[in-house]
Predicted model as a PDB file, atoms N, CA, C, CB and O in Angstrom, pLDDT in the B-factor column:
MODEL        1                                                                  
ATOM      1  N   MET A   1      67.062  89.694 102.852  1.00 55.00           N  
ATOM      2  CA  MET A   1      67.351  89.130 101.546  1.00 55.00           C  
ATOM      3  C   MET A   1      67.217  90.214 100.483  1.00 55.00           C  
ATOM      4  CB  MET A   1      66.414  87.943 101.240  1.00 55.00           C  
ATOM      5  O   MET A   1      66.368  91.101 100.570  1.00 55.00           O  
ATOM      6  N   THR A   2      68.066  90.115  99.499  1.00 56.00           N  
ATOM      7  CA  THR A   2      67.998  91.077  98.403  1.00 56.00           C  
ATOM      8  C   THR A   2      67.470  90.390  97.159  1.00 56.00           C  
ATOM      9  CB  THR A   2      69.380  91.708  98.130  1.00 56.00           C  
ATOM     10  O   THR A   2      67.636  89.184  96.978  1.00 56.00           O  
ATOM     11  N   ASN A   3      66.841  91.167  96.317  1.00 58.00           N  
ATOM     12  CA  ASN A   3      66.347  90.576  95.083  1.00 58.00           C  
ATOM     13  C   ASN A   3      67.443  90.622  94.012  1.00 58.00           C  
ATOM     14  CB  ASN A   3      65.073  91.312  94.598  1.00 58.00           C  
ATOM     15  O   ASN A   3      68.515  91.190  94.222  1.00 58.00           O  
ATOM     16  N   GLU A   4      67.154  90.026  92.887  1.00 62.00           N  
ATOM     17  CA  GLU A   4      68.148  89.902  91.806  1.00 62.00           C  
ATOM     18  C   GLU A   4      68.543  91.261  91.233  1.00 62.00           C  
ATOM     19  CB  GLU A   4      67.601  89.013  90.687  1.00 62.00           C  
ATOM     20  O   GLU A   4      69.688  91.444  90.819  1.00 62.00           O  
ATOM     21  N   ARG A   5      67.610  92.216  91.203  1.00 58.00           N  
ATOM     22  CA  ARG A   5      67.925  93.521  90.635  1.00 58.00           C  
ATOM     23  C   ARG A   5      68.957  94.263  91.484  1.00 58.00           C  
ATOM     24  CB  ARG A   5      66.655  94.358  90.503  1.00 58.00           C  
ATOM     25  O   ARG A   5      69.853  94.908  90.941  1.00 58.00           O  
ATOM     26  N   VAL A   6      68.841  94.180  92.788  1.00 53.00           N  
ATOM     27  CA  VAL A   6      69.793  94.854  93.666  1.00 53.00           C  
ATOM     28  C   VAL A   6      71.172  94.239  93.499  1.00 53.00           C  
ATOM     29  CB  VAL A   6      69.340  94.770  95.138  1.00 53.00           C  
ATOM     30  O   VAL A   6      72.167  94.961  93.448  1.00 53.00           O  
ATOM     31  N   LYS A   7      71.248  92.915  93.412  1.00 65.00           N  
ATOM     32  CA  LYS A   7      72.530  92.253  93.193  1.00 65.00           C  
ATOM     33  C   LYS A   7      73.128  92.669  91.860  1.00 65.00           C  
ATOM     34  CB  LYS A   7      72.369  90.733  93.248  1.00 65.00           C  
ATOM     35  O   LYS A   7      74.339  92.861  91.746  1.00 65.00           O  
ATOM     36  N   SER A   8      72.276  92.809  90.850  1.00 76.00           N  
ATOM     37  CA  SER A   8      72.742  93.193  89.526  1.00 76.00           C  
ATOM     38  C   SER A   8      73.294  94.612  89.530  1.00 76.00           C  
ATOM     39  CB  SER A   8      71.615  93.071  88.510  1.00 76.00           C  
ATOM     40  O   SER A   8      74.344  94.869  88.941  1.00 76.00           O  
ATOM     41  N   VAL A   9      72.605  95.526  90.181  1.00 77.00           N  
ATOM     42  CA  VAL A   9      73.067  96.912  90.238  1.00 77.00           C  
ATOM     43  C   VAL A   9      74.385  96.983  90.999  1.00 77.00           C  
ATOM     44  CB  VAL A   9      72.006  97.822  90.903  1.00 77.00           C  
ATOM     45  O   VAL A   9      75.291  97.705  90.583  1.00 77.00           O  
ATOM     46  N   GLY A  10      74.511  96.258  92.094  1.00 80.00           N  
ATOM     47  CA  GLY A  10      75.761  96.233  92.842  1.00 80.00           C  
ATOM     48  C   GLY A  10      76.899  95.653  92.025  1.00 80.00           C  
ATOM     49  O   GLY A  10      78.031  96.128  92.104  1.00 80.00           O  
ATOM     50  N   GLY A  11      76.604  94.628  91.242  1.00 83.00           N  
ATOM     51  CA  GLY A  11      77.617  94.037  90.383  1.00 83.00           C  
ATOM     52  C   GLY A  11      78.085  94.999  89.308  1.00 83.00           C  
ATOM     53  O   GLY A  11      79.277  95.084  89.014  1.00 83.00           O  
ATOM     54  N   TYR A  12      77.145  95.722  88.725  1.00 87.00           N  
ATOM     55  CA  TYR A  12      77.519  96.708  87.707  1.00 87.00           C  
ATOM     56  C   TYR A  12      78.337  97.840  88.314  1.00 87.00           C  
ATOM     57  CB  TYR A  12      76.270  97.272  87.024  1.00 87.00           C  
ATOM     58  O   TYR A  12      79.273  98.336  87.688  1.00 87.00           O  
ATOM     59  N   PHE A  13      77.986  98.253  89.534  1.00 88.00           N  
ATOM     60  CA  PHE A  13      78.726  99.326  90.202  1.00 88.00           C  
ATOM     61  C   PHE A  13      80.143  98.869  90.523  1.00 88.00           C  
ATOM     62  CB  PHE A  13      78.001  99.769  91.490  1.00 88.00           C  
ATOM     63  O   PHE A  13      81.095  99.624  90.324  1.00 88.00           O  
ATOM     64  N   MET A  14      80.298  97.632  91.020  1.00 89.00           N  
ATOM     65  CA  MET A  14      81.640  97.114  91.295  1.00 89.00           C  
ATOM     66  C   MET A  14      82.436  96.957  90.006  1.00 89.00           C  
ATOM     67  CB  MET A  14      81.557  95.769  92.031  1.00 89.00           C  
ATOM     68  O   MET A  14      83.643  97.202  89.990  1.00 89.00           O  
ATOM     69  N   ARG A  15      81.780  96.556  88.939  1.00 92.00           N  
ATOM     70  CA  ARG A  15      82.464  96.418  87.656  1.00 92.00           C  
ATOM     71  C   ARG A  15      82.952  97.777  87.154  1.00 92.00           C  
ATOM     72  CB  ARG A  15      81.532  95.771  86.618  1.00 92.00           C  
ATOM     73  O   ARG A  15      84.059  97.891  86.627  1.00 92.00           O  
ATOM     74  N   PHE A  16      82.119  98.802  87.323  1.00 92.00           N  
ATOM     75  CA  PHE A  16      82.501 100.151  86.915  1.00 92.00           C  
ATOM     76  C   PHE A  16      83.689 100.656  87.734  1.00 92.00           C  
ATOM     77  CB  PHE A  16      81.312 101.108  87.062  1.00 92.00           C  
ATOM     78  O   PHE A  16      84.675 101.146  87.182  1.00 92.00           O  
ATOM     79  N   LEU A  17      83.581 100.528  89.062  1.00 93.00           N  
ATOM     80  CA  LEU A  17      84.670 100.996  89.922  1.00 93.00           C  
ATOM     81  C   LEU A  17      85.958 100.212  89.678  1.00 93.00           C  
ATOM     82  CB  LEU A  17      84.266 100.885  91.391  1.00 93.00           C  
ATOM     83  O   LEU A  17      87.050 100.780  89.711  1.00 93.00           O  
ATOM     84  N   GLY A  18      85.831  98.915  89.435  1.00 93.00           N  
ATOM     85  CA  GLY A  18      87.016  98.110  89.145  1.00 93.00           C  
ATOM     86  C   GLY A  18      87.685  98.532  87.855  1.00 93.00           C  
ATOM     87  O   GLY A  18      88.912  98.603  87.777  1.00 93.00           O  
ATOM     88  N   GLY A  19      86.887  98.812  86.848  1.00 94.00           N  
ATOM     89  CA  GLY A  19      87.451  99.271  85.575  1.00 94.00           C  
ATOM     90  C   GLY A  19      88.129 100.617  85.704  1.00 94.00           C  
ATOM     91  O   GLY A  19      89.198 100.837  85.134  1.00 94.00           O  
ATOM     92  N   VAL A  20      87.511 101.520  86.453  1.00 95.00           N  
ATOM     93  CA  VAL A  20      88.116 102.840  86.675  1.00 95.00           C  
ATOM     94  C   VAL A  20      89.425 102.696  87.448  1.00 95.00           C  
ATOM     95  CB  VAL A  20      87.138 103.770  87.443  1.00 95.00           C  
ATOM     96  O   VAL A  20      90.406 103.370  87.131  1.00 95.00           O  
ATOM     97  N   ALA A  21      89.451 101.825  88.457  1.00 95.00           N  
ATOM     98  CA  ALA A  21      90.664 101.630  89.255  1.00 95.00           C  
ATOM     99  C   ALA A  21      91.797 101.052  88.406  1.00 95.00           C  
ATOM    100  CB  ALA A  21      90.373 100.705  90.447  1.00 95.00           C  
ATOM    101  O   ALA A  21      92.954 101.439  88.571  1.00 95.00           O  
ATOM    102  N   VAL A  22      91.472 100.128  87.501  1.00 95.00           N  
ATOM    103  CA  VAL A  22      92.501  99.554  86.632  1.00 95.00           C  
ATOM    104  C   VAL A  22      93.067 100.629  85.706  1.00 95.00           C  
ATOM    105  CB  VAL A  22      91.927  98.378  85.805  1.00 95.00           C  
ATOM    106  O   VAL A  22      94.282 100.718  85.530  1.00 95.00           O  
ATOM    107  N   ILE A  23      92.203 101.435  85.122  1.00 96.00           N  
ATOM    108  CA  ILE A  23      92.664 102.487  84.209  1.00 96.00           C  
ATOM    109  C   ILE A  23      93.526 103.505  84.953  1.00 96.00           C  
ATOM    110  CB  ILE A  23      91.462 103.192  83.544  1.00 96.00           C  
ATOM    111  O   ILE A  23      94.584 103.898  84.463  1.00 96.00           O  
ATOM    112  N   ILE A  24      93.076 103.932  86.135  1.00 95.00           N  
ATOM    113  CA  ILE A  24      93.861 104.895  86.916  1.00 95.00           C  
ATOM    114  C   ILE A  24      95.192 104.287  87.322  1.00 95.00           C  
ATOM    115  CB  ILE A  24      93.083 105.351  88.165  1.00 95.00           C  
ATOM    116  O   ILE A  24      96.217 104.968  87.296  1.00 95.00           O  
ATOM    117  N   GLY A  25      95.191 103.018  87.695  1.00 96.00           N  
ATOM    118  CA  GLY A  25      96.431 102.364  88.081  1.00 96.00           C  
ATOM    119  C   GLY A  25      97.423 102.270  86.940  1.00 96.00           C  
ATOM    120  O   GLY A  25      98.617 102.498  87.135  1.00 96.00           O  
ATOM    121  N   ILE A  26      96.945 101.939  85.757  1.00 96.00           N  
ATOM    122  CA  ILE A  26      97.837 101.859  84.592  1.00 96.00           C  
ATOM    123  C   ILE A  26      98.412 103.233  84.269  1.00 96.00           C  
ATOM    124  CB  ILE A  26      97.085 101.292  83.363  1.00 96.00           C  
ATOM    125  O   ILE A  26      99.604 103.365  83.991  1.00 96.00           O  
ATOM    126  N   LEU A  27      97.563 104.250  84.307  1.00 95.00           N  
ATOM    127  CA  LEU A  27      98.052 105.611  84.058  1.00 95.00           C  
ATOM    128  C   LEU A  27      99.064 106.041  85.119  1.00 95.00           C  
ATOM    129  CB  LEU A  27      96.878 106.601  84.024  1.00 95.00           C  
ATOM    130  O   LEU A  27     100.054 106.699  84.801  1.00 95.00           O  
ATOM    131  N   ALA A  28      98.819 105.672  86.373  1.00 94.00           N  
ATOM    132  CA  ALA A  28      99.741 106.039  87.446  1.00 94.00           C  
ATOM    133  C   ALA A  28     101.085 105.346  87.279  1.00 94.00           C  
ATOM    134  CB  ALA A  28      99.140 105.692  88.806  1.00 94.00           C  
ATOM    135  O   ALA A  28     102.129 105.946  87.536  1.00 94.00           O  
ATOM    136  N   VAL A  29     101.070 104.084  86.851  1.00 95.00           N  
ATOM    137  CA  VAL A  29     102.325 103.360  86.654  1.00 95.00           C  
ATOM    138  C   VAL A  29     103.146 104.021  85.546  1.00 95.00           C  
ATOM    139  CB  VAL A  29     102.050 101.875  86.311  1.00 95.00           C  
ATOM    140  O   VAL A  29     104.341 104.263  85.715  1.00 95.00           O  
ATOM    141  N   PHE A  30     102.507 104.312  84.417  1.00 94.00           N  
ATOM    142  CA  PHE A  30     103.246 104.927  83.312  1.00 94.00           C  
ATOM    143  C   PHE A  30     103.739 106.323  83.665  1.00 94.00           C  
ATOM    144  CB  PHE A  30     102.375 104.991  82.069  1.00 94.00           C  
ATOM    145  O   PHE A  30     104.851 106.700  83.295  1.00 94.00           O  
ATOM    146  N   SER A  31     102.921 107.094  84.377  1.00 94.00           N  
ATOM    147  CA  SER A  31     103.340 108.428  84.785  1.00 94.00           C  
ATOM    148  C   SER A  31     104.512 108.357  85.765  1.00 94.00           C  
ATOM    149  CB  SER A  31     102.166 109.186  85.415  1.00 94.00           C  
ATOM    150  O   SER A  31     105.449 109.149  85.673  1.00 94.00           O  
ATOM    151  N   SER A  32     104.459 107.425  86.684  1.00 94.00           N  
ATOM    152  CA  SER A  32     105.526 107.294  87.670  1.00 94.00           C  
ATOM    153  C   SER A  32     106.802 106.743  87.050  1.00 94.00           C  
ATOM    154  CB  SER A  32     105.078 106.397  88.810  1.00 94.00           C  
ATOM    155  O   SER A  32     107.903 107.089  87.478  1.00 94.00           O  
ATOM    156  N   LEU A  33     106.657 105.890  86.046  1.00 93.00           N  
ATOM    157  CA  LEU A  33     107.847 105.403  85.347  1.00 93.00           C  
ATOM    158  C   LEU A  33     108.571 106.560  84.660  1.00 93.00           C  
ATOM    159  CB  LEU A  33     107.466 104.320  84.313  1.00 93.00           C  
ATOM    160  O   LEU A  33     109.801 106.612  84.657  1.00 93.00           O  
ATOM    161  N   ALA A  34     107.812 107.481  84.082  1.00 90.00           N  
ATOM    162  CA  ALA A  34     108.416 108.615  83.397  1.00 90.00           C  
ATOM    163  C   ALA A  34     109.148 109.534  84.378  1.00 90.00           C  
ATOM    164  CB  ALA A  34     107.348 109.400  82.637  1.00 90.00           C  
ATOM    165  O   ALA A  34     110.149 110.158  84.026  1.00 90.00           O  
ATOM    166  N   GLN A  35     108.641 109.611  85.608  1.00 91.00           N  
ATOM    167  CA  GLN A  35     109.252 110.483  86.615  1.00 91.00           C  
ATOM    168  C   GLN A  35     110.270 109.745  87.487  1.00 91.00           C  
ATOM    169  CB  GLN A  35     108.173 111.092  87.496  1.00 91.00           C  
ATOM    170  O   GLN A  35     111.052 110.379  88.194  1.00 91.00           O  
ATOM    171  N   GLY A  36     110.264 108.418  87.442  1.00 90.00           N  
ATOM    172  CA  GLY A  36     111.156 107.636  88.285  1.00 90.00           C  
ATOM    173  C   GLY A  36     110.703 107.574  89.736  1.00 90.00           C  
ATOM    174  O   GLY A  36     111.532 107.465  90.639  1.00 90.00           O  
ATOM    175  N   ASN A  37     109.416 107.640  89.966  1.00 91.00           N  
ATOM    176  CA  ASN A  37     108.840 107.668  91.308  1.00 91.00           C  
ATOM    177  C   ASN A  37     108.428 106.253  91.708  1.00 91.00           C  
ATOM    178  CB  ASN A  37     107.623 108.636  91.373  1.00 91.00           C  
ATOM    179  O   ASN A  37     107.444 105.727  91.188  1.00 91.00           O  
ATOM    180  N   LEU A  38     109.167 105.634  92.625  1.00 93.00           N  
ATOM    181  CA  LEU A  38     108.900 104.251  93.027  1.00 93.00           C  
ATOM    182  C   LEU A  38     107.597 104.125  93.808  1.00 93.00           C  
ATOM    183  CB  LEU A  38     110.053 103.718  93.865  1.00 93.00           C  
ATOM    184  O   LEU A  38     106.875 103.142  93.646  1.00 93.00           O  
ATOM    185  N   VAL A  39     107.288 105.108  94.651  1.00 94.00           N  
ATOM    186  CA  VAL A  39     106.049 105.060  95.432  1.00 94.00           C  
ATOM    187  C   VAL A  39     104.839 105.100  94.508  1.00 94.00           C  
ATOM    188  CB  VAL A  39     105.992 106.229  96.439  1.00 94.00           C  
ATOM    189  O   VAL A  39     103.865 104.383  94.739  1.00 94.00           O  
ATOM    190  N   GLY A  40     104.883 105.914  93.483  1.00 93.00           N  
ATOM    191  CA  GLY A  40     103.783 105.988  92.525  1.00 93.00           C  
ATOM    192  C   GLY A  40     103.610 104.691  91.756  1.00 93.00           C  
ATOM    193  O   GLY A  40     102.485 104.292  91.454  1.00 93.00           O  
ATOM    194  N   ILE A  41     104.711 104.033  91.439  1.00 93.00           N  
ATOM    195  CA  ILE A  41     104.634 102.749  90.740  1.00 93.00           C  
ATOM    196  C   ILE A  41     103.941 101.712  91.621  1.00 93.00           C  
ATOM    197  CB  ILE A  41     106.047 102.258  90.338  1.00 93.00           C  
ATOM    198  O   ILE A  41     103.076 100.967  91.161  1.00 93.00           O  
ATOM    199  N   VAL A  42     104.334 101.677  92.899  1.00 95.00           N  
ATOM    200  CA  VAL A  42     103.725 100.714  93.825  1.00 95.00           C  
ATOM    201  C   VAL A  42     102.240 101.012  94.004  1.00 95.00           C  
ATOM    202  CB  VAL A  42     104.442 100.745  95.192  1.00 95.00           C  
ATOM    203  O   VAL A  42     101.424 100.091  94.012  1.00 95.00           O  
ATOM    204  N   LEU A  43     101.883 102.283  94.147  1.00 95.00           N  
ATOM    205  CA  LEU A  43     100.464 102.637  94.276  1.00 95.00           C  
ATOM    206  C   LEU A  43      99.679 102.292  93.012  1.00 95.00           C  
ATOM    207  CB  LEU A  43     100.317 104.130  94.585  1.00 95.00           C  
ATOM    208  O   LEU A  43      98.531 101.855  93.093  1.00 95.00           O  
ATOM    209  N   GLY A  44     100.289 102.486  91.853  1.00 95.00           N  
ATOM    210  CA  GLY A  44      99.633 102.120  90.603  1.00 95.00           C  
ATOM    211  C   GLY A  44      99.385 100.631  90.513  1.00 95.00           C  
ATOM    212  O   GLY A  44      98.325 100.201  90.059  1.00 95.00           O  
ATOM    213  N   VAL A  45     100.356  99.836  90.943  1.00 96.00           N  
ATOM    214  CA  VAL A  45     100.185  98.380  90.935  1.00 96.00           C  
ATOM    215  C   VAL A  45      99.086  97.969  91.917  1.00 96.00           C  
ATOM    216  CB  VAL A  45     101.517  97.673  91.290  1.00 96.00           C  
ATOM    217  O   VAL A  45      98.312  97.055  91.634  1.00 96.00           O  
ATOM    218  N   VAL A  46      99.017  98.638  93.065  1.00 96.00           N  
ATOM    219  CA  VAL A  46      97.963  98.342  94.038  1.00 96.00           C  
ATOM    220  C   VAL A  46      96.589  98.666  93.441  1.00 96.00           C  
ATOM    221  CB  VAL A  46      98.188  99.144  95.349  1.00 96.00           C  
ATOM    222  O   VAL A  46      95.638  97.906  93.627  1.00 96.00           O  
ATOM    223  N   PHE A  47      96.485  99.776  92.735  1.00 96.00           N  
ATOM    224  CA  PHE A  47      95.217 100.127  92.081  1.00 96.00           C  
ATOM    225  C   PHE A  47      94.832  99.096  91.025  1.00 96.00           C  
ATOM    226  CB  PHE A  47      95.314 101.518  91.441  1.00 96.00           C  
ATOM    227  O   PHE A  47      93.668  98.706  90.936  1.00 96.00           O  
ATOM    228  N   VAL A  48      95.791  98.658  90.233  1.00 96.00           N  
ATOM    229  CA  VAL A  48      95.491  97.665  89.196  1.00 96.00           C  
ATOM    230  C   VAL A  48      95.045  96.362  89.840  1.00 96.00           C  
ATOM    231  CB  VAL A  48      96.724  97.423  88.289  1.00 96.00           C  
ATOM    232  O   VAL A  48      94.066  95.759  89.399  1.00 96.00           O  
ATOM    233  N   ALA A  49      95.746  95.919  90.875  1.00 96.00           N  
ATOM    234  CA  ALA A  49      95.382  94.663  91.542  1.00 96.00           C  
ATOM    235  C   ALA A  49      94.018  94.773  92.213  1.00 96.00           C  
ATOM    236  CB  ALA A  49      96.446  94.278  92.578  1.00 96.00           C  
ATOM    237  O   ALA A  49      93.210  93.847  92.136  1.00 96.00           O  
ATOM    238  N   GLY A  50      93.759  95.897  92.870  1.00 94.00           N  
ATOM    239  CA  GLY A  50      92.458  96.088  93.504  1.00 94.00           C  
ATOM    240  C   GLY A  50      91.325  96.162  92.491  1.00 94.00           C  
ATOM    241  O   GLY A  50      90.246  95.616  92.720  1.00 94.00           O  
ATOM    242  N   GLY A  51      91.564  96.826  91.389  1.00 94.00           N  
ATOM    243  CA  GLY A  51      90.547  96.893  90.339  1.00 94.00           C  
ATOM    244  C   GLY A  51      90.275  95.539  89.718  1.00 94.00           C  
ATOM    245  O   GLY A  51      89.126  95.204  89.429  1.00 94.00           O  
ATOM    246  N   ALA A  52      91.325  94.760  89.512  1.00 94.00           N  
ATOM    247  CA  ALA A  52      91.137  93.413  88.965  1.00 94.00           C  
ATOM    248  C   ALA A  52      90.368  92.531  89.940  1.00 94.00           C  
ATOM    249  CB  ALA A  52      92.491  92.773  88.634  1.00 94.00           C  
ATOM    250  O   ALA A  52      89.538  91.721  89.527  1.00 94.00           O  
ATOM    251  N   TYR A  53      90.643  92.686  91.228  1.00 92.00           N  
ATOM    252  CA  TYR A  53      89.909  91.930  92.243  1.00 92.00           C  
ATOM    253  C   TYR A  53      88.432  92.325  92.234  1.00 92.00           C  
ATOM    254  CB  TYR A  53      90.521  92.165  93.643  1.00 92.00           C  
ATOM    255  O   TYR A  53      87.557  91.463  92.323  1.00 92.00           O  
ATOM    256  N   MET A  54      88.156  93.623  92.126  1.00 91.00           N  
ATOM    257  CA  MET A  54      86.763  94.069  92.083  1.00 91.00           C  
ATOM    258  C   MET A  54      86.050  93.557  90.839  1.00 91.00           C  
ATOM    259  CB  MET A  54      86.694  95.590  92.129  1.00 91.00           C  
ATOM    260  O   MET A  54      84.881  93.177  90.900  1.00 91.00           O  
ATOM    261  N   LEU A  55      86.753  93.547  89.712  1.00 90.00           N  
ATOM    262  CA  LEU A  55      86.147  93.015  88.494  1.00 90.00           C  
ATOM    263  C   LEU A  55      85.829  91.539  88.642  1.00 90.00           C  
ATOM    264  CB  LEU A  55      87.070  93.233  87.300  1.00 90.00           C  
ATOM    265  O   LEU A  55      84.780  91.079  88.190  1.00 90.00           O  
ATOM    266  N   LYS A  56      86.719  90.798  89.267  1.00 90.00           N  
ATOM    267  CA  LYS A  56      86.482  89.378  89.456  1.00 90.00           C  
ATOM    268  C   LYS A  56      85.320  89.139  90.413  1.00 90.00           C  
ATOM    269  CB  LYS A  56      87.742  88.695  89.975  1.00 90.00           C  
ATOM    270  O   LYS A  56      84.485  88.268  90.168  1.00 90.00           O  
ATOM    271  N   ARG A  57      85.259  89.902  91.497  1.00 86.00           N  
ATOM    272  CA  ARG A  57      84.179  89.729  92.476  1.00 86.00           C  
ATOM    273  C   ARG A  57      82.831  90.179  91.930  1.00 86.00           C  
ATOM    274  CB  ARG A  57      84.496  90.501  93.746  1.00 86.00           C  
ATOM    275  O   ARG A  57      81.793  89.703  92.392  1.00 86.00           O  
ATOM    276  N   SER A  58      82.826  91.080  90.963  1.00 83.00           N  
ATOM    277  CA  SER A  58      81.562  91.572  90.417  1.00 83.00           C  
ATOM    278  C   SER A  58      80.916  90.574  89.480  1.00 83.00           C  
ATOM    279  CB  SER A  58      81.780  92.874  89.693  1.00 83.00           C  
ATOM    280  O   SER A  58      79.755  90.741  89.107  1.00 83.00           O  
ATOM    281  N   GLY A  59      81.644  89.540  89.094  1.00 76.00           N  
ATOM    282  CA  GLY A  59      81.108  88.563  88.169  1.00 76.00           C  
ATOM    283  C   GLY A  59      81.521  88.844  86.748  1.00 76.00           C  
ATOM    284  O   GLY A  59      81.053  88.165  85.835  1.00 76.00           O  
ATOM    285  N   GLY A  60      82.369  89.806  86.527  1.00 57.00           N  
ATOM    286  CA  GLY A  60      82.816  90.136  85.185  1.00 57.00           C  
ATOM    287  C   GLY A  60      83.667  89.051  84.562  1.00 57.00           C  
ATOM    288  O   GLY A  60      83.689  88.904  83.340  1.00 57.00           O  
ATOM    289  N   ALA A  61      84.368  88.289  85.382  1.00 53.00           N  
ATOM    290  CA  ALA A  61      85.236  87.233  84.873  1.00 53.00           C  
ATOM    291  C   ALA A  61      84.696  85.857  85.233  1.00 53.00           C  
ATOM    292  CB  ALA A  61      86.652  87.399  85.419  1.00 53.00           C  
ATOM    293  O   ALA A  61      85.458  84.892  85.288  1.00 53.00           O  
ATOM    294  N   SER A  62      83.403  85.752  85.475  1.00 53.00           N  
ATOM    295  CA  SER A  62      82.838  84.465  85.871  1.00 53.00           C  
ATOM    296  C   SER A  62      82.701  83.549  84.659  1.00 53.00           C  
ATOM    297  CB  SER A  62      81.471  84.659  86.552  1.00 53.00           C  
ATOM    298  O   SER A  62      82.757  83.979  83.507  1.00 53.00           O  
ATOM    299  N   ARG A  63      82.522  82.287  84.967  1.00 48.00           N  
ATOM    300  CA  ARG A  63      82.388  81.322  83.866  1.00 48.00           C  
ATOM    301  C   ARG A  63      81.037  81.498  83.194  1.00 48.00           C  
ATOM    302  CB  ARG A  63      82.551  79.864  84.376  1.00 48.00           C  
ATOM    303  O   ARG A  63      80.149  82.169  83.721  1.00 48.00           O  
ATOM    304  N   ALA A  64      80.897  80.901  82.048  1.00 47.00           N  
ATOM    305  CA  ALA A  64      79.681  81.061  81.251  1.00 47.00           C  
ATOM    306  C   ALA A  64      78.475  80.513  82.007  1.00 47.00           C  
ATOM    307  CB  ALA A  64      79.827  80.354  79.889  1.00 47.00           C  
ATOM    308  O   ALA A  64      78.584  79.542  82.756  1.00 47.00           O  
ATOM    309  N   ARG A  65      77.328  81.147  81.800  1.00 51.00           N  
ATOM    310  CA  ARG A  65      76.110  80.673  82.456  1.00 51.00           C  
ATOM    311  C   ARG A  65      75.724  79.317  81.887  1.00 51.00           C  
ATOM    312  CB  ARG A  65      74.951  81.687  82.281  1.00 51.00           C  
ATOM    313  O   ARG A  65      75.830  79.072  80.686  1.00 51.00           O  
ATOM    314  N   GLY A  66      75.282  78.462  82.763  1.00 53.00           N  
ATOM    315  CA  GLY A  66      74.852  77.147  82.331  1.00 53.00           C  
ATOM    316  C   GLY A  66      75.972  76.125  82.280  1.00 53.00           C  
ATOM    317  O   GLY A  66      75.708  74.944  82.055  1.00 53.00           O  
ATOM    318  N   ALA A  67      77.197  76.534  82.479  1.00 54.00           N  
ATOM    319  CA  ALA A  67      78.302  75.588  82.468  1.00 54.00           C  
ATOM    320  C   ALA A  67      78.313  74.827  83.775  1.00 54.00           C  
ATOM    321  CB  ALA A  67      79.650  76.303  82.240  1.00 54.00           C  
ATOM    322  O   ALA A  67      78.136  75.409  84.845  1.00 54.00           O  
ATOM    323  N   ALA A  68      78.519  73.539  83.685  1.00 55.00           N  
ATOM    324  CA  ALA A  68      78.524  72.700  84.874  1.00 55.00           C  
ATOM    325  C   ALA A  68      79.841  72.868  85.624  1.00 55.00           C  
ATOM    326  CB  ALA A  68      78.298  71.221  84.498  1.00 55.00           C  
ATOM    327  O   ALA A  68      80.903  72.925  85.005  1.00 55.00           O  
ATOM    328  N   PRO A  69      79.781  72.947  86.932  1.00 58.00           N  
ATOM    329  CA  PRO A  69      81.028  73.036  87.705  1.00 58.00           C  
ATOM    330  C   PRO A  69      81.798  71.728  87.595  1.00 58.00           C  
ATOM    331  CB  PRO A  69      80.737  73.366  89.194  1.00 58.00           C  
ATOM    332  O   PRO A  69      81.211  70.647  87.550  1.00 58.00           O  
ATOM    333  N   THR A  70      83.113  71.843  87.552  1.00 60.00           N  
ATOM    334  CA  THR A  70      83.943  70.652  87.426  1.00 60.00           C  
ATOM    335  C   THR A  70      84.628  70.370  88.735  1.00 60.00           C  
ATOM    336  CB  THR A  70      84.974  70.811  86.307  1.00 60.00           C  
ATOM    337  O   THR A  70      84.867  71.281  89.527  1.00 60.00           O  
ATOM    338  N   SER A  71      84.942  69.125  88.966  1.00 60.00           N  
ATOM    339  CA  SER A  71      85.647  68.758  90.183  1.00 60.00           C  
ATOM    340  C   SER A  71      87.134  68.988  90.019  1.00 60.00           C  
ATOM    341  CB  SER A  71      85.371  67.304  90.550  1.00 60.00           C  
ATOM    342  O   SER A  71      87.603  69.293  88.922  1.00 60.00           O  
ATOM    343  N   GLY A  72      87.875  68.843  91.099  1.00 59.00           N  
ATOM    344  CA  GLY A  72      89.311  69.068  91.073  1.00 59.00           C  
ATOM    345  C   GLY A  72      90.086  67.996  90.336  1.00 59.00           C  
ATOM    346  O   GLY A  72      91.181  68.273  89.847  1.00 59.00           O  
ATOM    347  N   SER A  73      89.570  66.795  90.238  1.00 59.00           N  
ATOM    348  CA  SER A  73      90.319  65.723  89.563  1.00 59.00           C  
ATOM    349  C   SER A  73      90.085  65.762  88.067  1.00 59.00           C  
ATOM    350  CB  SER A  73      89.921  64.348  90.118  1.00 59.00           C  
ATOM    351  O   SER A  73      89.064  66.259  87.592  1.00 59.00           O  
ATOM    352  N   THR A  74      91.051  65.228  87.335  1.00 62.00           N  
ATOM    353  CA  THR A  74      90.962  65.222  85.875  1.00 62.00           C  
ATOM    354  C   THR A  74      90.576  63.869  85.329  1.00 62.00           C  
ATOM    355  CB  THR A  74      92.269  65.650  85.272  1.00 62.00           C  
ATOM    356  O   THR A  74      90.523  63.695  84.111  1.00 62.00           O  
ATOM    357  N   ARG A  75      90.308  62.913  86.179  1.00 56.00           N  
ATOM    358  CA  ARG A  75      89.961  61.561  85.714  1.00 56.00           C  
ATOM    359  C   ARG A  75      88.543  61.445  85.289  1.00 56.00           C  
ATOM    360  CB  ARG A  75      90.227  60.558  86.775  1.00 56.00           C  
ATOM    361  O   ARG A  75      88.108  60.370  84.875  1.00 56.00           O  
TER     362      ARG A  75                                                      
ENDMDL                                                                          
END                                                                             
C-alpha cells in the first residue's frame, strides 16, 4: 500500500509529463505543417493525445472535491 504523499508525487509527475507532451506535440504539429511533413503531424497528434490522457489520469481534470457522484439517469 502507498500513502497519500506518494500518490500525490506520482500525480504531480504525471501532470508535468502530460503537460510537456502536449506542448511538444503542439509544437511538432505546427512545425510539421510548415514543412508539409505528414508523419510529423501524426506524431504530434499522438503526443497531444497521450499528454491529454496523462493529464486526465493524473487527476488534473477530475471533478471538484466533495462533489457527489451522479448516476447515469437524469430523472
